N, C-alpha and C positions, 0 to 999 in steps of 0.2 A: 504493500500500500504506500510505499514511500514515493511512488510516482504521482500520487494524488495530491493536489495542492491542499494546503491547510485551509480549513474553514470554507471548503468548496462544495460540500455535499449536503443536500437537504435532508436525506434520511439514510440510515444504515440498517440493513436487515441481517441479523445473525441467528443462525440455527445450530443449536447444540455445539457452541464454540466455547463459551466461557468456562465450561466444566473440563475442557480438555487441553487448554493452553498451558504449556509448561512455564512460561515466563509472563507474569502478569503485566509487565511493562509493554508487551506486544499489543495488548488490548487497548492501551492508551492511544494507539493510532486511531481508534474509533473516535475518540474525543477530538483528536487533532484535526481530522478531516471534516467533522460536522460543522456546519454553519452555526453561528449563534442562534439558538431557538430551534435548531434541527432536531430530528427525532431519531431515537434508537429503538428499533423494534427487535425484540429477541425472544426466542423460544428455547427454553431450557427444560430439562426433565426435572420433576419434583417428586417428593415422596408422596405415596398414597396416604389418605387420611388414616388416623389411628384406628378407626372402626374396621378398616380392612387390614387388620394386624398381620395376617399371614403374608400378604403381598408386601406390606411395608417391611416386614422382617427380611424377606428375600431381597428387597431393594437395598436395605442397609448392608446385608452381607455382600451383595454384588458391588456396592459402592466401595466397601472396605477393600475387597480383593482387587478391584479395578485400580484403586489408588496405589496399593502396594505393588501390583504388577507393572504399573506405568510410572511409578515414582512420582505421582502427582501430589500426594499429601495435602489434599484439600486446597489445591491451588485455585479452584473455582471460587472459593470463598474470598480469597485474596483479590482475585480479579474484580469481583463485584464490589468489594470495599474500595478498591482504588478508583473504579469508575464513579462510585458515589462521592468519594472525596473530591473529585474534580467538579462536582456539582452539576453534572449534566444528566444524571438519571436519578 
């Protein structure tokens, strides 16, 4: 995304990206290219409600093993925090 000018994009659409980025700083490119007042639309997977406890349990297990296997260590949380700190989402 370095070829895209800063503050030149009206909207960014992201699908299942924030949870799989190894370096949270890479996601800050989203903020860099968005025009002031631009929109970030993102789709991320979330945990099932507690009432669906078996599905939620499986999701938690898969999340744990996925993070261990890919050495992500909850990077998706760091990415979200950094984007929020920039005040754009």
